[in-house]
BAMITOR-136888 format. One record per residue (C-alpha): residue in three letters; x, y, z. Coordinates in steps of 0.02 Angstrom, whole numbers, always signed. Layout:
<pators>
<pator><resn>Ala</resn><X>X</X><Y>Y</Y><Z>Z</Z></pator>
...
</pators>
This chain:
<pators>
<pator><resn>Unk</resn><X>-3340</X><Y>+321</Y><Z>-3389</Z></pator>
<pator><resn>Unk</resn><X>-3267</X><Y>+395</Y><Z>-3535</Z></pator>
<pator><resn>Unk</resn><X>-3216</X><Y>+567</Y><Z>-3473</Z></pator>
<pator><resn>Unk</resn><X>-3129</X><Y>+680</Y><Z>-3581</Z></pator>
<pator><resn>Unk</resn><X>-3112</X><Y>+870</Y><Z>-3667</Z></pator>
<pator><resn>Unk</resn><X>-3109</X><Y>+969</Y><Z>-3793</Z></pator>
<pator><resn>Unk</resn><X>-2923</X><Y>+1017</Y><Z>-3831</Z></pator>
<pator><resn>Unk</resn><X>-2815</X><Y>+1110</Y><Z>-3958</Z></pator>
<pator><resn>Unk</resn><X>-2735</X><Y>+1042</Y><Z>-4125</Z></pator>
<pator><resn>Unk</resn><X>-2611</X><Y>+1193</Y><Z>-4133</Z></pator>
<pator><resn>Unk</resn><X>-2475</X><Y>+1072</Y><Z>-4110</Z></pator>
<pator><resn>Unk</resn><X>-2514</X><Y>+911</Y><Z>-4197</Z></pator>
<pator><resn>Unk</resn><X>-2647</X><Y>+777</Y><Z>-4184</Z></pator>
<pator><resn>Unk</resn><X>-2510</X><Y>+677</Y><Z>-4120</Z></pator>
<pator><resn>Unk</resn><X>-2481</X><Y>+785</Y><Z>-3970</Z></pator>
<pator><resn>Unk</resn><X>-2681</X><Y>+821</Y><Z>-3964</Z></pator>
<pator><resn>Unk</resn><X>-2659</X><Y>+619</Y><Z>-3930</Z></pator>
<pator><resn>Unk</resn><X>-2511</X><Y>+640</Y><Z>-3766</Z></pator>
<pator><resn>Unk</resn><X>-2612</X><Y>+776</Y><Z>-3709</Z></pator>
<pator><resn>Unk</resn><X>-2757</X><Y>+708</Y><Z>-3685</Z></pator>
<pator><resn>Unk</resn><X>-2666</X><Y>+547</Y><Z>-3602</Z></pator>
<pator><resn>Unk</resn><X>-2594</X><Y>+654</Y><Z>-3493</Z></pator>
<pator><resn>Unk</resn><X>-2749</X><Y>+739</Y><Z>-3429</Z></pator>
<pator><resn>Unk</resn><X>-2797</X><Y>+552</Y><Z>-3413</Z></pator>
<pator><resn>Unk</resn><X>-2947</X><Y>+548</Y><Z>-3548</Z></pator>
<pator><resn>Unk</resn><X>-3017</X><Y>+404</Y><Z>-3611</Z></pator>
<pator><resn>Unk</resn><X>-3129</X><Y>+516</Y><Z>-3754</Z></pator>
<pator><resn>Unk</resn><X>-3060</X><Y>+698</Y><Z>-3828</Z></pator>
<pator><resn>Unk</resn><X>-3181</X><Y>+825</Y><Z>-3939</Z></pator>
<pator><resn>Unk</resn><X>-3077</X><Y>+934</Y><Z>-4056</Z></pator>
<pator><resn>Unk</resn><X>-3117</X><Y>+1062</Y><Z>-4204</Z></pator>
<pator><resn>Unk</resn><X>-3029</X><Y>+999</Y><Z>-4369</Z></pator>
<pator><resn>Unk</resn><X>-2977</X><Y>+1172</Y><Z>-4410</Z></pator>
<pator><resn>Unk</resn><X>-2985</X><Y>+1347</Y><Z>-4331</Z></pator>
<pator><resn>Unk</resn><X>-3179</X><Y>+1375</Y><Z>-4299</Z></pator>
<pator><resn>Unk</resn><X>-3169</X><Y>+1575</Y><Z>-4326</Z></pator>
<pator><resn>Unk</resn><X>-3145</X><Y>+1545</Y><Z>-4525</Z></pator>
<pator><resn>Unk</resn><X>-3205</X><Y>+1474</Y><Z>-4671</Z></pator>
<pator><resn>Unk</resn><X>-3003</X><Y>+1463</Y><Z>-4710</Z></pator>
<pator><resn>Unk</resn><X>-2950</X><Y>+1286</Y><Z>-4704</Z></pator>
<pator><resn>Unk</resn><X>-2785</X><Y>+1267</Y><Z>-4684</Z></pator>
<pator><resn>Unk</resn><X>-2646</X><Y>+1123</Y><Z>-4696</Z></pator>
<pator><resn>Unk</resn><X>-2729</X><Y>+943</Y><Z>-4660</Z></pator>
<pator><resn>Unk</resn><X>-2621</X><Y>+853</Y><Z>-4534</Z></pator>
<pator><resn>Unk</resn><X>-2623</X><Y>+691</Y><Z>-4637</Z></pator>
<pator><resn>Unk</resn><X>-2479</X><Y>+610</Y><Z>-4540</Z></pator>
<pator><resn>Unk</resn><X>-2543</X><Y>+649</Y><Z>-4378</Z></pator>
<pator><resn>Unk</resn><X>-2730</X><Y>+581</Y><Z>-4425</Z></pator>
<pator><resn>Unk</resn><X>-2660</X><Y>+414</Y><Z>-4484</Z></pator>
<pator><resn>Unk</resn><X>-2593</X><Y>+385</Y><Z>-4311</Z></pator>
<pator><resn>Unk</resn><X>-2752</X><Y>+422</Y><Z>-4222</Z></pator>
<pator><resn>Unk</resn><X>-2870</X><Y>+322</Y><Z>-4361</Z></pator>
<pator><resn>Unk</resn><X>-2705</X><Y>+184</Y><Z>-4313</Z></pator>
<pator><resn>Unk</resn><X>-2709</X><Y>+195</Y><Z>-4145</Z></pator>
<pator><resn>Unk</resn><X>-2830</X><Y>+281</Y><Z>-4042</Z></pator>
<pator><resn>Unk</resn><X>-2901</X><Y>+120</Y><Z>-3996</Z></pator>
<pator><resn>Unk</resn><X>-2753</X><Y>+48</Y><Z>-3922</Z></pator>
<pator><resn>Unk</resn><X>-2718</X><Y>+220</Y><Z>-3832</Z></pator>
<pator><resn>Unk</resn><X>-2906</X><Y>+213</Y><Z>-3766</Z></pator>
<pator><resn>Unk</resn><X>-2974</X><Y>+384</Y><Z>-3823</Z></pator>
<pator><resn>Unk</resn><X>-3139</X><Y>+336</Y><Z>-3910</Z></pator>
<pator><resn>Unk</resn><X>-3259</X><Y>+372</Y><Z>-3955</Z></pator>
<pator><resn>Unk</resn><X>-3127</X><Y>+510</Y><Z>-4069</Z></pator>
<pator><resn>Unk</resn><X>-3266</X><Y>+662</Y><Z>-4076</Z></pator>
<pator><resn>Unk</resn><X>-3223</X><Y>+842</Y><Z>-4229</Z></pator>
<pator><resn>Unk</resn><X>-3336</X><Y>+948</Y><Z>-4186</Z></pator>
<pator><resn>Unk</resn><X>-3412</X><Y>+1088</Y><Z>-4316</Z></pator>
<pator><resn>Unk</resn><X>-3321</X><Y>+1239</Y><Z>-4325</Z></pator>
<pator><resn>Unk</resn><X>-3441</X><Y>+1416</Y><Z>-4282</Z></pator>
<pator><resn>Unk</resn><X>-3473</X><Y>+1485</Y><Z>-4460</Z></pator>
<pator><resn>Unk</resn><X>-3574</X><Y>+1336</Y><Z>-4517</Z></pator>
<pator><resn>Unk</resn><X>-3759</X><Y>+1330</Y><Z>-4522</Z></pator>
<pator><resn>Unk</resn><X>-3828</X><Y>+1205</Y><Z>-4606</Z></pator>
<pator><resn>Unk</resn><X>-4024</X><Y>+1242</Y><Z>-4631</Z></pator>
<pator><resn>Unk</resn><X>-3978</X><Y>+1421</Y><Z>-4675</Z></pator>
<pator><resn>Unk</resn><X>-4111</X><Y>+1507</Y><Z>-4782</Z></pator>
<pator><resn>Unk</resn><X>-3956</X><Y>+1628</Y><Z>-4896</Z></pator>
<pator><resn>Unk</resn><X>-3927</X><Y>+1510</Y><Z>-5031</Z></pator>
<pator><resn>Unk</resn><X>-3750</X><Y>+1566</Y><Z>-5037</Z></pator>
<pator><resn>Unk</resn><X>-3718</X><Y>+1526</Y><Z>-4832</Z></pator>
<pator><resn>Unk</resn><X>-3812</X><Y>+1377</Y><Z>-4850</Z></pator>
<pator><resn>Unk</resn><X>-3688</X><Y>+1314</Y><Z>-5003</Z></pator>
<pator><resn>Unk</resn><X>-3544</X><Y>+1372</Y><Z>-4911</Z></pator>
<pator><resn>Unk</resn><X>-3583</X><Y>+1282</Y><Z>-4746</Z></pator>
<pator><resn>Unk</resn><X>-3603</X><Y>+1116</Y><Z>-4852</Z></pator>
<pator><resn>Unk</resn><X>-3453</X><Y>+1139</Y><Z>-4921</Z></pator>
<pator><resn>Unk</resn><X>-3356</X><Y>+1174</Y><Z>-4752</Z></pator>
<pator><resn>Unk</resn><X>-3459</X><Y>+1032</Y><Z>-4676</Z></pator>
<pator><resn>Unk</resn><X>-3406</X><Y>+878</Y><Z>-4821</Z></pator>
<pator><resn>Unk</resn><X>-3207</X><Y>+947</Y><Z>-4795</Z></pator>
<pator><resn>Unk</resn><X>-3229</X><Y>+942</Y><Z>-4563</Z></pator>
<pator><resn>Unk</resn><X>-3320</X><Y>+763</Y><Z>-4622</Z></pator>
<pator><resn>Unk</resn><X>-3177</X><Y>+706</Y><Z>-4722</Z></pator>
<pator><resn>Unk</resn><X>-3038</X><Y>+768</Y><Z>-4612</Z></pator>
<pator><resn>Unk</resn><X>-3154</X><Y>+678</Y><Z>-4451</Z></pator>
<pator><resn>Unk</resn><X>-3168</X><Y>+503</Y><Z>-4566</Z></pator>
<pator><resn>Unk</resn><X>-2973</X><Y>+515</Y><Z>-4606</Z></pator>
<pator><resn>Unk</resn><X>-2947</X><Y>+499</Y><Z>-4422</Z></pator>
<pator><resn>Unk</resn><X>-3060</X><Y>+375</Y><Z>-4402</Z></pator>
<pator><resn>Unk</resn><X>-3176</X><Y>+490</Y><Z>-4282</Z></pator>
<pator><resn>Unk</resn><X>-3321</X><Y>+401</Y><Z>-4208</Z></pator>
<pator><resn>Unk</resn><X>-3433</X><Y>+560</Y><Z>-4188</Z></pator>
<pator><resn>Unk</resn><X>-3453</X><Y>+731</Y><Z>-4306</Z></pator>
<pator><resn>Unk</resn><X>-3539</X><Y>+854</Y><Z>-4164</Z></pator>
<pator><resn>Unk</resn><X>-3645</X><Y>+983</Y><Z>-4280</Z></pator>
<pator><resn>Unk</resn><X>-3786</X><Y>+1115</Y><Z>-4228</Z></pator>
<pator><resn>Unk</resn><X>-3941</X><Y>+1119</Y><Z>-4293</Z></pator>
<pator><resn>Unk</resn><X>-3913</X><Y>+1295</Y><Z>-4359</Z></pator>
<pator><resn>Unk</resn><X>-4009</X><Y>+1446</Y><Z>-4350</Z></pator>
<pator><resn>Unk</resn><X>-4146</X><Y>+1459</Y><Z>-4462</Z></pator>
<pator><resn>Unk</resn><X>-4174</X><Y>+1659</Y><Z>-4480</Z></pator>
<pator><resn>Unk</resn><X>-4299</X><Y>+1723</Y><Z>-4555</Z></pator>
<pator><resn>Unk</resn><X>-4374</X><Y>+1547</Y><Z>-4603</Z></pator>
<pator><resn>Unk</resn><X>-4520</X><Y>+1459</Y><Z>-4521</Z></pator>
<pator><resn>Unk</resn><X>-4453</X><Y>+1318</Y><Z>-4423</Z></pator>
<pator><resn>Unk</resn><X>-4533</X><Y>+1175</Y><Z>-4553</Z></pator>
<pator><resn>Unk</resn><X>-4415</X><Y>+1240</Y><Z>-4676</Z></pator>
<pator><resn>Unk</resn><X>-4273</X><Y>+1251</Y><Z>-4588</Z></pator>
<pator><resn>Unk</resn><X>-4284</X><Y>+1061</Y><Z>-4515</Z></pator>
<pator><resn>Unk</resn><X>-4317</X><Y>+1035</Y><Z>-4715</Z></pator>
<pator><resn>Unk</resn><X>-4130</X><Y>+1102</Y><Z>-4751</Z></pator>
<pator><resn>Unk</resn><X>-4065</X><Y>+1043</Y><Z>-4631</Z></pator>
<pator><resn>Unk</resn><X>-4116</X><Y>+842</Y><Z>-4653</Z></pator>
<pator><resn>Unk</resn><X>-4058</X><Y>+895</Y><Z>-4831</Z></pator>
<pator><resn>Unk</resn><X>-3911</X><Y>+948</Y><Z>-4750</Z></pator>
<pator><resn>Unk</resn><X>-3889</X><Y>+776</Y><Z>-4657</Z></pator>
<pator><resn>Unk</resn><X>-3929</X><Y>+663</Y><Z>-4806</Z></pator>
<pator><resn>Unk</resn><X>-3825</X><Y>+719</Y><Z>-4914</Z></pator>
<pator><resn>Unk</resn><X>-3673</X><Y>+695</Y><Z>-4777</Z></pator>
<pator><resn>Unk</resn><X>-3735</X><Y>+519</Y><Z>-4711</Z></pator>
<pator><resn>Unk</resn><X>-3736</X><Y>+473</Y><Z>-4930</Z></pator>
<pator><resn>Unk</resn><X>-3571</X><Y>+536</Y><Z>-4920</Z></pator>
<pator><resn>Unk</resn><X>-3458</X><Y>+467</Y><Z>-4767</Z></pator>
<pator><resn>Unk</resn><X>-3502</X><Y>+325</Y><Z>-4718</Z></pator>
<pator><resn>Unk</resn><X>-3432</X><Y>+271</Y><Z>-4554</Z></pator>
<pator><resn>Unk</resn><X>-3476</X><Y>+431</Y><Z>-4434</Z></pator>
<pator><resn>Unk</resn><X>-3617</X><Y>+444</Y><Z>-4357</Z></pator>
<pator><resn>Unk</resn><X>-3687</X><Y>+627</Y><Z>-4351</Z></pator>
<pator><resn>Unk</resn><X>-3736</X><Y>+699</Y><Z>-4193</Z></pator>
<pator><resn>Unk</resn><X>-3858</X><Y>+834</Y><Z>-4188</Z></pator>
<pator><resn>Unk</resn><X>-3820</X><Y>+950</Y><Z>-4005</Z></pator>
<pator><resn>Unk</resn><X>-3957</X><Y>+1023</Y><Z>-3908</Z></pator>
<pator><resn>Unk</resn><X>-3964</X><Y>+1200</Y><Z>-3914</Z></pator>
<pator><resn>Unk</resn><X>-3992</X><Y>+1314</Y><Z>-3783</Z></pator>
<pator><resn>Unk</resn><X>-4146</X><Y>+1429</Y><Z>-3907</Z></pator>
<pator><resn>Unk</resn><X>-4069</X><Y>+1593</Y><Z>-3906</Z></pator>
<pator><resn>Unk</resn><X>-4172</X><Y>+1678</Y><Z>-4054</Z></pator>
<pator><resn>Unk</resn><X>-4214</X><Y>+1587</Y><Z>-4228</Z></pator>
<pator><resn>Unk</resn><X>-4074</X><Y>+1424</Y><Z>-4180</Z></pator>
<pator><resn>Unk</resn><X>-4143</X><Y>+1274</Y><Z>-4193</Z></pator>
<pator><resn>Unk</resn><X>-4138</X><Y>+1116</Y><Z>-4075</Z></pator>
<pator><resn>Unk</resn><X>-4174</X><Y>+1169</Y><Z>-3893</Z></pator>
<pator><resn>Unk</resn><X>-4349</X><Y>+1063</Y><Z>-3893</Z></pator>
<pator><resn>Unk</resn><X>-4346</X><Y>+907</Y><Z>-3921</Z></pator>
<pator><resn>Unk</resn><X>-4481</X><Y>+854</Y><Z>-3989</Z></pator>
<pator><resn>Unk</resn><X>-4400</X><Y>+964</Y><Z>-4124</Z></pator>
<pator><resn>Unk</resn><X>-4229</X><Y>+870</Y><Z>-4117</Z></pator>
<pator><resn>Unk</resn><X>-4340</X><Y>+699</Y><Z>-4122</Z></pator>
<pator><resn>Unk</resn><X>-4426</X><Y>+777</Y><Z>-4310</Z></pator>
<pator><resn>Unk</resn><X>-4258</X><Y>+817</Y><Z>-4361</Z></pator>
<pator><resn>Unk</resn><X>-4186</X><Y>+642</Y><Z>-4327</Z></pator>
<pator><resn>Unk</resn><X>-4328</X><Y>+530</Y><Z>-4371</Z></pator>
<pator><resn>Unk</resn><X>-4293</X><Y>+496</Y><Z>-4572</Z></pator>
<pator><resn>Unk</resn><X>-4118</X><Y>+437</Y><Z>-4521</Z></pator>
<pator><resn>Unk</resn><X>-4034</X><Y>+276</Y><Z>-4415</Z></pator>
<pator><resn>Unk</resn><X>-3994</X><Y>+284</Y><Z>-4256</Z></pator>
<pator><resn>Unk</resn><X>-3813</X><Y>+242</Y><Z>-4270</Z></pator>
<pator><resn>Unk</resn><X>-3791</X><Y>+350</Y><Z>-4424</Z></pator>
<pator><resn>Unk</resn><X>-3890</X><Y>+525</Y><Z>-4350</Z></pator>
<pator><resn>Unk</resn><X>-3906</X><Y>+529</Y><Z>-4154</Z></pator>
<pator><resn>Unk</resn><X>-3913</X><Y>+670</Y><Z>-4029</Z></pator>
<pator><resn>Unk</resn><X>-3749</X><Y>+755</Y><Z>-3906</Z></pator>
<pator><resn>Unk</resn><X>-3846</X><Y>+856</Y><Z>-3753</Z></pator>
<pator><resn>Unk</resn><X>-3756</X><Y>+988</Y><Z>-3682</Z></pator>
<pator><resn>Unk</resn><X>-3793</X><Y>+1028</Y><Z>-3471</Z></pator>
<pator><resn>Unk</resn><X>-3765</X><Y>+1235</Y><Z>-3511</Z></pator>
<pator><resn>Unk</resn><X>-3896</X><Y>+1224</Y><Z>-3648</Z></pator>
<pator><resn>Unk</resn><X>-4002</X><Y>+1127</Y><Z>-3555</Z></pator>
<pator><resn>Unk</resn><X>-4023</X><Y>+1224</Y><Z>-3413</Z></pator>
<pator><resn>Unk</resn><X>-4000</X><Y>+1410</Y><Z>-3522</Z></pator>
<pator><resn>Unk</resn><X>-4149</X><Y>+1316</Y><Z>-3623</Z></pator>
<pator><resn>Unk</resn><X>-4257</X><Y>+1301</Y><Z>-3439</Z></pator>
<pator><resn>Unk</resn><X>-4218</X><Y>+1126</Y><Z>-3397</Z></pator>
<pator><resn>Unk</resn><X>-4185</X><Y>+1131</Y><Z>-3214</Z></pator>
<pator><resn>Unk</resn><X>-4060</X><Y>+998</Y><Z>-3195</Z></pator>
<pator><resn>Unk</resn><X>-4011</X><Y>+1054</Y><Z>-3026</Z></pator>
<pator><resn>Unk</resn><X>-4046</X><Y>+893</Y><Z>-2920</Z></pator>
<pator><resn>Unk</resn><X>-4072</X><Y>+720</Y><Z>-2956</Z></pator>
<pator><resn>Unk</resn><X>-4285</X><Y>+755</Y><Z>-2964</Z></pator>
<pator><resn>Unk</resn><X>-4255</X><Y>+882</Y><Z>-3120</Z></pator>
<pator><resn>Unk</resn><X>-4115</X><Y>+760</Y><Z>-3186</Z></pator>
<pator><resn>Unk</resn><X>-4247</X><Y>+647</Y><Z>-3195</Z></pator>
<pator><resn>Unk</resn><X>-4402</X><Y>+751</Y><Z>-3272</Z></pator>
<pator><resn>Unk</resn><X>-4290</X><Y>+814</Y><Z>-3402</Z></pator>
<pator><resn>Unk</resn><X>-4222</X><Y>+658</Y><Z>-3460</Z></pator>
<pator><resn>Unk</resn><X>-4385</X><Y>+574</Y><Z>-3439</Z></pator>
<pator><resn>Unk</resn><X>-4450</X><Y>+706</Y><Z>-3551</Z></pator>
<pator><resn>Unk</resn><X>-4283</X><Y>+674</Y><Z>-3678</Z></pator>
<pator><resn>Unk</resn><X>-4320</X><Y>+498</Y><Z>-3678</Z></pator>
<pator><resn>Unk</resn><X>-4495</X><Y>+506</Y><Z>-3725</Z></pator>
<pator><resn>Unk</resn><X>-4464</X><Y>+590</Y><Z>-3880</Z></pator>
<pator><resn>Unk</resn><X>-4302</X><Y>+524</Y><Z>-3941</Z></pator>
<pator><resn>Unk</resn><X>-4226</X><Y>+344</Y><Z>-3935</Z></pator>
<pator><resn>Unk</resn><X>-4095</X><Y>+312</Y><Z>-3819</Z></pator>
<pator><resn>Unk</resn><X>-3997</X><Y>+224</Y><Z>-3944</Z></pator>
<pator><resn>Unk</resn><X>-3985</X><Y>+412</Y><Z>-4021</Z></pator>
<pator><resn>Unk</resn><X>-3874</X><Y>+482</Y><Z>-3869</Z></pator>
<pator><resn>Unk</resn><X>-3719</X><Y>+479</Y><Z>-3910</Z></pator>
<pator><resn>Unk</resn><X>-3639</X><Y>+609</Y><Z>-3789</Z></pator>
<pator><resn>Unk</resn><X>-3650</X><Y>+725</Y><Z>-3644</Z></pator>
<pator><resn>Unk</resn><X>-3549</X><Y>+901</Y><Z>-3642</Z></pator>
<pator><resn>Unk</resn><X>-3556</X><Y>+944</Y><Z>-3456</Z></pator>
<pator><resn>Unk</resn><X>-3511</X><Y>+1116</Y><Z>-3431</Z></pator>
<pator><resn>Unk</resn><X>-3574</X><Y>+1240</Y><Z>-3307</Z></pator>
<pator><resn>Unk</resn><X>-3689</X><Y>+1400</Y><Z>-3349</Z></pator>
<pator><resn>Unk</resn><X>-3633</X><Y>+1588</Y><Z>-3307</Z></pator>
<pator><resn>Unk</resn><X>-3831</X><Y>+1637</Y><Z>-3346</Z></pator>
<pator><resn>Unk</resn><X>-3990</X><Y>+1589</Y><Z>-3246</Z></pator>
<pator><resn>Unk</resn><X>-4098</X><Y>+1450</Y><Z>-3267</Z></pator>
<pator><resn>Unk</resn><X>-4213</X><Y>+1503</Y><Z>-3439</Z></pator>
<pator><resn>Unk</resn><X>-4080</X><Y>+1650</Y><Z>-3501</Z></pator>
<pator><resn>Unk</resn><X>-4064</X><Y>+1569</Y><Z>-3683</Z></pator>
<pator><resn>Unk</resn><X>-3901</X><Y>+1602</Y><Z>-3671</Z></pator>
<pator><resn>Unk</resn><X>-3751</X><Y>+1478</Y><Z>-3690</Z></pator>
<pator><resn>Unk</resn><X>-3605</X><Y>+1551</Y><Z>-3593</Z></pator>
<pator><resn>Unk</resn><X>-3500</X><Y>+1397</Y><Z>-3516</Z></pator>
<pator><resn>Unk</resn><X>-3412</X><Y>+1413</Y><Z>-3342</Z></pator>
<pator><resn>Unk</resn><X>-3312</X><Y>+1290</Y><Z>-3221</Z></pator>
<pator><resn>Unk</resn><X>-3393</X><Y>+1153</Y><Z>-3138</Z></pator>
<pator><resn>Unk</resn><X>-3483</X><Y>+1222</Y><Z>-2974</Z></pator>
<pator><resn>Unk</resn><X>-3443</X><Y>+1376</Y><Z>-3005</Z></pator>
<pator><resn>Unk</resn><X>-3582</X><Y>+1403</Y><Z>-3105</Z></pator>
<pator><resn>Unk</resn><X>-3802</X><Y>+1428</Y><Z>-3104</Z></pator>
<pator><resn>Unk</resn><X>-3782</X><Y>+1233</Y><Z>-3115</Z></pator>
<pator><resn>Unk</resn><X>-3685</X><Y>+1184</Y><Z>-2973</Z></pator>
<pator><resn>Unk</resn><X>-3568</X><Y>+1028</Y><Z>-2892</Z></pator>
<pator><resn>Unk</resn><X>-3737</X><Y>+944</Y><Z>-2847</Z></pator>
<pator><resn>Unk</resn><X>-3813</X><Y>+963</Y><Z>-3016</Z></pator>
<pator><resn>Unk</resn><X>-3675</X><Y>+858</Y><Z>-3079</Z></pator>
<pator><resn>Unk</resn><X>-3654</X><Y>+752</Y><Z>-2949</Z></pator>
<pator><resn>Unk</resn><X>-3851</X><Y>+706</Y><Z>-3007</Z></pator>
<pator><resn>Unk</resn><X>-3800</X><Y>+673</Y><Z>-3164</Z></pator>
<pator><resn>Unk</resn><X>-3684</X><Y>+546</Y><Z>-3112</Z></pator>
<pator><resn>Unk</resn><X>-3807</X><Y>+466</Y><Z>-3059</Z></pator>
<pator><resn>Unk</resn><X>-3925</X><Y>+440</Y><Z>-3196</Z></pator>
<pator><resn>Unk</resn><X>-3909</X><Y>+258</Y><Z>-3265</Z></pator>
<pator><resn>Unk</resn><X>-3963</X><Y>+334</Y><Z>-3441</Z></pator>
<pator><resn>Unk</resn><X>-3823</X><Y>+432</Y><Z>-3429</Z></pator>
<pator><resn>Unk</resn><X>-3693</X><Y>+273</Y><Z>-3363</Z></pator>
<pator><resn>Unk</resn><X>-3615</X><Y>+218</Y><Z>-3513</Z></pator>
<pator><resn>Unk</resn><X>-3630</X><Y>+413</Y><Z>-3632</Z></pator>
<pator><resn>Unk</resn><X>-3454</X><Y>+475</Y><Z>-3635</Z></pator>
<pator><resn>Unk</resn><X>-3443</X><Y>+645</Y><Z>-3555</Z></pator>
<pator><resn>Unk</resn><X>-3332</X><Y>+783</Y><Z>-3611</Z></pator>
<pator><resn>Unk</resn><X>-3310</X><Y>+959</Y><Z>-3560</Z></pator>
<pator><resn>Unk</resn><X>-3300</X><Y>+1117</Y><Z>-3654</Z></pator>
<pator><resn>Unk</resn><X>-3255</X><Y>+1217</Y><Z>-3480</Z></pator>
<pator><resn>Unk</resn><X>-3153</X><Y>+1425</Y><Z>-3523</Z></pator>
<pator><resn>Unk</resn><X>-2978</X><Y>+1402</Y><Z>-3499</Z></pator>
<pator><resn>Unk</resn><X>-2809</X><Y>+1318</Y><Z>-3536</Z></pator>
<pator><resn>Unk</resn><X>-2830</X><Y>+1127</Y><Z>-3519</Z></pator>
<pator><resn>Unk</resn><X>-2674</X><Y>+1104</Y><Z>-3435</Z></pator>
<pator><resn>Unk</resn><X>-2710</X><Y>+1226</Y><Z>-3295</Z></pator>
<pator><resn>Unk</resn><X>-2916</X><Y>+1249</Y><Z>-3293</Z></pator>
<pator><resn>Unk</resn><X>-2955</X><Y>+1102</Y><Z>-3406</Z></pator>
<pator><resn>Unk</resn><X>-2880</X><Y>+990</Y><Z>-3273</Z></pator>
<pator><resn>Unk</resn><X>-2977</X><Y>+1068</Y><Z>-3131</Z></pator>
<pator><resn>Unk</resn><X>-3120</X><Y>+1029</Y><Z>-3203</Z></pator>
<pator><resn>Unk</resn><X>-3104</X><Y>+854</Y><Z>-3244</Z></pator>
<pator><resn>Unk</resn><X>-3019</X><Y>+834</Y><Z>-3049</Z></pator>
<pator><resn>Unk</resn><X>-3195</X><Y>+895</Y><Z>-3005</Z></pator>
<pator><resn>Unk</resn><X>-3290</X><Y>+791</Y><Z>-3094</Z></pator>
<pator><resn>Unk</resn><X>-3185</X><Y>+645</Y><Z>-3056</Z></pator>
<pator><resn>Unk</resn><X>-3211</X><Y>+694</Y><Z>-2860</Z></pator>
<pator><resn>Unk</resn><X>-3394</X><Y>+693</Y><Z>-2882</Z></pator>
</pators>
């Protein structure tokens, strides 16, 4: 099992790698910069070089970089669209410098534009990134379906990724997003129905990663609020059922639960390992 957690890079990338090892992880996810600011601080080039050269030997693969929060790759507002593309270029360049296998991005918010227009802009963004960066796979994260955000519908996701090779553009599922989006994954039967529906639209080769999070809010709430595993609305039985699914056996699992990695993070990792 490839099991990891989202970690901070605040003390440098080498410290991040050591923290992952201390937590007995064999995969990890990070932000490449402050996720709540357009401004990019100084890049840890020495740390990135260390990660690129040593992550496989350390057993930390895939190394995953997650997009920051302000980026909207399908925005109908030209200024935000341009700014998002510029931010993505910087973040993906950093990810590639680390030798990251995956870059996870949210499909974005279409705002007042139509789904078709938004999908076109998102595909334009993805095509630009695929052409510019050659050694990384972009994973679109399935969303909870709040407001006018793209990516909560499997058919919609399949339309977005269709023009691209599976080794360049894939999908990241999130358990909290699935549940909030109306997919009842609290038992084995629910997981089977959900995955059958997902793979009826999307090739197995495209599923690269699963974010493992419990949900504060009830089924179909459309609200994306993570909580500790087994303490939310999905519950322990839902995650036990997830681990039994043969379709997910070789898919990396990364936790994005709240709290400090060495305390709450460790508790959540131990919980999942216990299952």
